[in-house]
N, C-alpha and C positions, 0 to 999 in steps of 0.2 A: 431656718428654711423658713420661705417666703410662703403667702398663701394662694400667690398669684401664678397659675399656670397656663401654658400654651398648648392647645389640642394641633396635633398634628393628622389631618385623615391622607392615608396613601391610597392610592388604587393597587389592584394587584400584581399591577407592572415596579410599585415601591416609588411610584410618581408621587408630588404631591398635587393632594385635587383641592385642599381648603385648608385654612390656619387660623385658627382666632384665640381670644384669651377665658378663663374661665380664673374662679377662686374656688380654693379646695376647702372643703365643708371637714372631709375626714377622710386621712391617710393613715392606711392599716396597712400590715405583708401584703401585700399579691392584691389589694384593691385600692382606688380612689373615687369618692364624691365629688362631683365638684358643682358650681353654680354657674353659669353662662347666660349672657342674654342674646336673642335673636339678633342679628344685627345687618341684618339682609329687606329686602321689602315684601313688603306682606306677600304672601303665597300661596297659594290653594292648594292645599294636599288634599285628597278623600274623603270630600266631606265635612273637612276641618281648613281653615284659615291658621295660617302659623302669621302671627302681626310683629314688625318690628316692635324691640322691647319685651316680649313673650319670654316665659323666666324654664332656662331649659336645666335640671337636675341631672347630670350625669354619673355613669356609673362604671366605670372600667373594669377589668379584673385581668390580672396576670395570666392566670391560667382557665381561661372561658374563651369559647372560641366565639364572642359575642360583647356586646356592652349594650346597654339599656340609657335612655331617655325618657326621664317625666318632663312632660311639657306642660305648665302651667301658661294661662290667660294671665298679660301684665297688669289688670284692672283689679282682680279681683282672687288672684292666685289657681282657681280652681283648676282641677287635673282635664287637658283637654284628649290625651289620649298620650299611651307611651309607645315611642319609636325604637324597638328593637333592630340594633345593626347587628349582622351574622360579619364577623370577623377574625382574623388570626388574633390570637390574645395581645394584649397589649404590652405596650415596652416603657417604662418609667425613667425619667431620670429627675434629676432636683425641681428643674421647672419645666419638666414636657413631659407631656403625654404623646406618645407614635402608636399609630394605628392601622392598618392596611385592612381596609375595607374588600368583602369577596361578595358583594351586590344585594345577597339575600337581605330581607327587611319582612320585620312581622312588624302591626302598624296592631295594637292593643287600645280599645276602647271603652272607657269604664262603665258600660253596662253588659263587657264582655265580649263583644264583637271581636274576631281576629280577621286580619286581611294581608296573608300571604305576598309580597312583593317583589317584583323583579325578578323571578325565574326566566323569562327567558334570554337578560343579561347575563345574569350566571352560568346559564346553559354555554352561551358564549365565551365565557373566561378559558383561558387557556392555564390551566390547574393542572397540579398531580393530579391522580388517584385517589391520594392520601389526604392532601389538600379537601380535595369536594365530598370525601365522606367525613370529613372532622367538620365541615361546614354545614352539612347537614345535618350531624348528629348534634349541633349548635341551636339551628333552626329547630328542631324537635326537643330539646330542652327550653326556649322559648315559650313553644306552646303549653308544652307543660305545666311551666310555670304561672303562664297567663291561663289556662284552664283552672287550675288550682287557686285564682284569686289569689295568687301572692306578687303579684308585681308592685304593690303599694308596701306593702309590709318587708319590702328589701331594702325600700329607699327609707321607712323607719329603722330596720335594725343597723344601719350604718353609722347612722348620722351621731 
């Protein structure tokens, strides 16, 4: 088994949106923690700038309707924020993670502030009632984790 892995983000119609490489930190039944480097031009995102070279630790699950990114500054590795994607449970193969993004996101800052993002986009997706319900449940679970301050611990527990 190699420690390199490709992440493939799909939209709700199962079309590829983005693809990039990462390195596995931990692989356990039902979850993968990987590290990837932000390889796009600098991007301002809700009060924080993502810079080329920033470090993402990414946690994917096969049984949860979300994935979580811990975004660290490239210079000193301090946590800028956690970016949580509402998504269908991920699918793993030996060298690939595929997930279907469902538009809703939760941005969590180290001081505990949370921002729910992209409700308009989510509301316009053509989803079944069950998929929509599962997505909202996933967002609610993420909000509960964030409110308890458990995001840092999730990453420590799986390393």
